[in-house]
C-alpha positions as CSV (number, residue, x, y, z in Angstrom):
1,M,0.0,0.0,0.0
2,S,1.4,3.4,-1.0
3,A,0.8,6.9,0.3
4,F,-1.1,7.7,-2.9
5,S,-3.8,5.1,-2.1
6,S,-5.1,7.3,0.7
7,P,-8.7,8.3,0.3
8,F,-7.6,11.9,0.7
9,M,-5.4,11.8,-2.4
10,L,-7.9,12.0,-5.2
11,G,-6.8,12.0,-8.8
12,F,-3.1,11.2,-8.2
13,D,-3.2,7.8,-9.9
14,D,-0.3,8.6,-12.3
15,I,2.1,9.9,-9.7
16,E,3.3,6.5,-8.6
17,R,4.2,5.7,-12.3
18,V,6.0,9.0,-12.6
19,L,8.0,8.4,-9.4
20,D,8.9,4.9,-10.6
21,R,10.1,6.4,-14.0
22,V,12.1,9.1,-12.2
23,S,13.8,6.6,-9.9
24,K,14.9,4.4,-12.8
25,A,16.3,7.4,-14.7
26,A,18.2,8.6,-11.7
27,N,20.4,5.6,-11.7
28,D,22.2,6.5,-14.9
29,G,25.0,9.0,-14.4
30,Y,25.7,9.9,-18.0
31,P,25.7,12.6,-19.1
32,P,26.2,14.7,-16.0
33,Y,23.9,17.6,-15.6
34,N,23.0,20.6,-13.5
35,I,19.6,22.1,-12.7
36,E,19.5,25.8,-11.7
37,R,17.0,28.4,-11.0
38,L,17.7,31.6,-12.9
39,P,17.0,35.0,-11.3
40,K,13.5,36.4,-12.0
41,T,13.2,39.3,-14.4
42,D,10.3,41.6,-15.1
43,S,9.4,39.8,-18.3
44,Q,9.8,36.2,-17.0
45,G,8.7,34.4,-13.9
46,D,10.5,31.4,-12.6
47,V,13.0,30.0,-15.2
48,I,14.8,26.7,-14.7
49,R,17.9,25.8,-16.7
50,I,19.0,22.2,-17.2
51,T,22.6,22.0,-18.5
52,L,24.0,18.7,-19.7
53,A,27.7,18.1,-20.4
54,V,27.7,16.7,-23.9
55,A,31.3,17.3,-25.1
56,G,32.0,15.7,-28.4
57,F,28.3,15.9,-29.6
58,T,27.3,18.1,-32.5
59,R,23.8,19.7,-32.8
60,D,22.9,17.1,-35.4
61,Q,23.7,14.3,-32.9
62,L,21.5,15.7,-30.2
63,D,17.7,15.6,-30.0
64,V,15.5,17.5,-27.5
65,S,11.8,16.7,-27.4
66,V,8.7,16.6,-25.2
67,E,7.1,13.2,-25.0
68,E,4.1,12.5,-22.7
69,S,4.9,15.2,-20.2
70,Q,8.6,14.4,-20.2
71,L,11.6,16.4,-21.5
72,V,13.7,13.8,-23.4
73,I,17.3,14.5,-24.5
74,R,19.0,12.0,-26.7
75,G,22.5,11.9,-28.0
76,R,23.7,9.6,-30.8
77,Q,27.3,9.3,-32.0
78,I,28.3,7.0,-34.7
79,D,31.6,5.2,-34.4
80,D,34.1,6.3,-37.1
81,K,35.4,3.0,-38.5
82,T,38.1,4.7,-40.6
83,R,40.1,5.7,-37.5
84,Q,42.7,3.4,-36.0
85,Y,43.1,4.2,-32.3
86,L,46.3,3.4,-30.4
87,H,44.4,4.3,-27.2
88,R,40.7,4.9,-26.9
89,G,39.6,6.7,-23.7
90,I,36.7,8.6,-25.4
91,A,34.1,6.2,-26.6
92,A,31.3,7.1,-29.0
93,R,28.3,6.9,-26.8
94,Q,24.5,7.1,-27.0
95,F,22.4,8.4,-24.2
96,Q,18.9,9.3,-23.3
97,R,18.0,11.4,-20.3
98,A,14.4,12.2,-19.3
99,F,13.0,14.8,-16.9
100,V,9.4,14.7,-15.9
101,L,7.6,18.0,-16.4
102,A,4.9,19.4,-14.2
103,E,1.8,20.6,-15.9
104,G,2.1,24.0,-17.4
105,I,5.9,24.0,-17.8
106,E,7.0,25.6,-21.0
107,I,10.2,24.9,-22.9
108,L,11.8,28.3,-23.8
109,G,14.6,26.9,-25.9
110,A,17.9,25.0,-26.1
111,D,21.4,26.1,-26.8
112,L,24.7,24.2,-27.4
113,K,27.9,26.0,-26.5
114,D,31.3,24.8,-25.4
115,G,30.2,21.2,-25.0
116,L,27.2,22.2,-22.8
117,L,23.6,21.8,-23.8
118,S,21.4,24.3,-21.9
119,I,17.6,24.0,-21.9
120,D,15.5,26.7,-20.4
121,L,12.1,26.0,-19.0
122,A,9.5,28.5,-17.6
123,R,7.1,27.9,-14.8
124,P,4.3,30.3,-15.2
125,E,2.7,31.8,-12.0
126,P,-0.3,29.6,-11.2
127,E,-3.7,31.2,-11.2
128,R,-5.6,31.1,-8.0
129,V,-9.0,29.7,-8.9
130,I,-11.7,29.7,-6.3
131,R,-15.1,28.3,-7.4
132,K,-18.1,28.3,-5.2
133,I,-20.1,25.1,-5.2
134,E,-23.8,25.4,-4.6
135,I,-25.4,23.1,-2.1
136,S,-28.7,21.7,-3.2
137,S,-31.5,21.0,-0.7
138,G,-31.9,17.4,-2.0
139,E,-35.6,17.9,-2.7
C-alpha cells in the first residue's frame, strides 16, 4: 500500500508511475547535468535551466523533445570505422536522459555552446481559482 492510495489523495493515480520512472532514470549518471533556477526578471517568472555536459556531440547528434509530459534529451554518436586508435579513452556513446515536467511547464529553448547543452524552462505563475459550489437541498 502506498501513500497515494489514501482516500484523501484523489486524482493522483499517475504519480506512482511518474515516481517509478524518475527513480529508474536517476540511476544512470551519463551525461552529468546541472539544474539551476535563474534570477527572476520583469518579463519572466521562474526560469529553470537544465545544463548537460555533452562534449563531443554536435547539434545534429542531439535531439530534444517533449514526450508524454517528459523532456527527453537523446545523444547519438556513430563510431568512425576509418580511424585506428592506439588508445581509446573517449568512446562514441549514446544516451537518453528524461525529466518529468509538471503541468504548465513551457520549454523556452535549447542552446549548445562549449560542449554544454542548456535547456531553459519556464514555470508560469499559477492562477488562484476559487469556485463556489452550490449546495442543493436534496428535494
